[in-house]
NULUMSE-786849 format. One record per residue: residue number from 1; x, y, z of N, C-alpha, C in turn; residue in three letters. Coordinates in nm, 3 decimals, padded with zeros to 5 digits. Example, Ala and Ser with C-alpha at 12.3 -4.5 7.8 and 13.67 -1.06 7.14 Angstrom:
residues 2
   nr    neast   nnorth      nup   caeast  canorth     caup    ceast   cnorth      cup  rest
    1   01.319  -00.569   00.780   01.230  -00.450   00.780   01.320  -00.330   00.780   ala
    2   01.285  -00.225   00.708   01.367  -00.106   00.714   01.290   00.003   00.787   ser
This chain:
residues 54
   nr    neast   nnorth      nup   caeast  canorth     caup    ceast   cnorth      cup  rest
    1  -00.481  -01.781   02.362  -00.509  -01.642   02.333  -00.390  -01.577   02.261   met
    2  -00.268  -01.608   02.303  -00.150  -01.551   02.239  -00.138  -01.596   02.094   arg
    3  -00.183  -01.719   02.070  -00.178  -01.773   01.934  -00.263  -01.688   01.840   lys
    4  -00.381  -01.651   01.883  -00.471  -01.569   01.800  -00.417  -01.427   01.783   tyr
    5  -00.357  -01.374   01.887  -00.298  -01.241   01.878  -00.182  -01.241   01.778   leu
    6  -00.099  -01.344   01.783   00.011  -01.356   01.688  -00.041  -01.366   01.546   phe
    7  -00.143  -01.447   01.524  -00.202  -01.463   01.390  -00.259  -01.330   01.341   ile
    8  -00.326  -01.257   01.427  -00.383  -01.128   01.390  -00.274  -01.028   01.353   leu
    9  -00.171  -01.020   01.434  -00.061  -00.926   01.407   00.012  -00.966   01.278   ile
   10   00.035  -01.094   01.258   00.103  -01.141   01.137   00.019  -01.108   01.013   ala
   11  -00.112  -01.126   01.022  -00.199  -01.094   00.909  -00.197  -00.945   00.877   ala
   12  -00.198  -00.861   00.979  -00.193  -00.717   00.958  -00.061  -00.675   00.893   leu
   13   00.048  -00.734   00.937   00.179  -00.702   00.879   00.184  -00.746   00.733   val
   14   00.137  -00.865   00.705   00.138  -00.916   00.567   00.052  -00.829   00.477   ile
   15  -00.067  -00.793   00.522  -00.154  -00.707   00.442  -00.092  -00.570   00.420   leu
   16  -00.025  -00.517   00.518   00.041  -00.388   00.504   00.153  -00.395   00.399   ser
   17   00.231  -00.501   00.402   00.338  -00.519   00.305   00.282  -00.531   00.164   ile
   18   00.176  -00.609   00.148   00.113  -00.624   00.016   00.060  -00.491  -00.034   ile
   19  -00.002  -00.413   00.053  -00.055  -00.283   00.012   00.056  -00.186  -00.026   asn
   20   00.167  -00.186   00.048   00.280  -00.099   00.013   00.338  -00.136  -00.123   his
   21   00.345  -00.264  -00.153   00.393  -00.308  -00.284   00.296  -00.265  -00.394   arg
   22   00.167  -00.272  -00.368   00.067  -00.229  -00.466   00.079  -00.079  -00.493   ser
   23   00.101  -00.002  -00.390   00.120   00.142  -00.406   00.245   00.168  -00.490   ile
   24   00.351   00.096  -00.463   00.475   00.111  -00.540   00.455   00.079  -00.687   gly
   25   00.379  -00.024  -00.715   00.351  -00.062  -00.854   00.267   00.045  -00.923   lys
   26   00.168   00.100  -00.854   00.085   00.206  -00.911   00.169   00.330  -00.941   ala
   27   00.259   00.364  -00.852   00.348   00.480  -00.873   00.439   00.453  -00.992   val
   28   00.493   00.333  -00.999   00.581   00.296  -01.110   00.510   00.307  -01.245   glu
   29   00.387   00.257  -01.251   00.311   00.265  -01.376   00.280   00.409  -01.414   leu
   30   00.252   00.492  -01.317   00.227   00.633  -01.343   00.351   00.700  -01.400   cys
   31   00.465   00.674  -01.339   00.590   00.735  -01.384   00.630   00.686  -01.522   glu
   32   00.601   00.559  -01.554   00.629   00.507  -01.688   00.545   00.579  -01.793   glu
   33   00.426   00.621  -01.755   00.338   00.695  -01.845   00.366   00.844  -01.845   gly
   34   00.482   00.884  -01.791   00.524   01.024  -01.787   00.433   01.112  -01.702   lys
   35   00.376   01.053  -01.598   00.290   01.127  -01.507   00.357   01.152  -01.373   gly
   36   00.290   01.232  -01.292   00.336   01.260  -01.157   00.236   01.200  -01.059   thr
   37   00.278   01.101  -00.982   00.183   01.036  -00.890   00.153   01.123  -00.768   pro
   38   00.026   01.124  -00.730  -00.019   01.188  -00.607  -00.070   01.076  -00.517   gln
   39  -00.006   01.058  -00.402  -00.036   00.944  -00.316  -00.101   00.992  -00.187   ile
   40  -00.208   00.923  -00.149  -00.271   00.944  -00.019  -00.285   00.808   00.047   glu
   41  -00.234   00.797   00.171  -00.244   00.669   00.242  -00.240   00.693   00.392   lys
   42  -00.286   00.592   00.467  -00.274   00.598   00.612  -00.145   00.527   00.653   asp
   43  -00.122   00.516   00.781   00.005   00.463   00.832   00.033   00.320   00.783   val
   44  -00.065   00.233   00.790  -00.045   00.094   00.751  -00.083   00.067   00.607   phe
   45  -00.122   00.172   00.535  -00.158   00.164   00.393  -00.281   00.076   00.369   ala
   46  -00.374   00.075   00.463  -00.498   00.000   00.441  -00.594   00.083   00.357   phe
   47  -00.592   00.214   00.373  -00.672   00.304   00.291  -00.575   00.389   00.212   asn
   48  -00.577   00.373   00.079  -00.484   00.448  -00.003  -00.543   00.476  -00.139   trp
   49  -00.487   00.577  -00.203  -00.524   00.607  -00.341  -00.405   00.673  -00.409   ser
   50  -00.393   00.645  -00.538  -00.289   00.705  -00.619  -00.357   00.764  -00.741   val
   51  -00.334   00.893  -00.763  -00.384   00.955  -00.885  -00.262   00.998  -00.967   ser
   52  -00.277   00.994  -01.098  -00.166   01.023  -01.187  -00.195   01.150  -01.264   cys
   53  -00.118   01.254  -01.236  -00.134   01.384  -01.303  -00.037   01.389  -01.423   gln
   54  -00.092   01.418  -01.540  -00.008   01.428  -01.660   00.000   01.569  -01.708   lys
């Protein structure tokens, strides 16, 4: 049982890290285009959106 719990927690952490990097890349692309990023996300960044205001 502990093995499955560890796998589940590790997967959640990995997905959260990947999502945070994706948000960072979206913000970076917006700023390169001379825009202002508007970010909405939850704590673990599973639900997020970035809009770019120019």
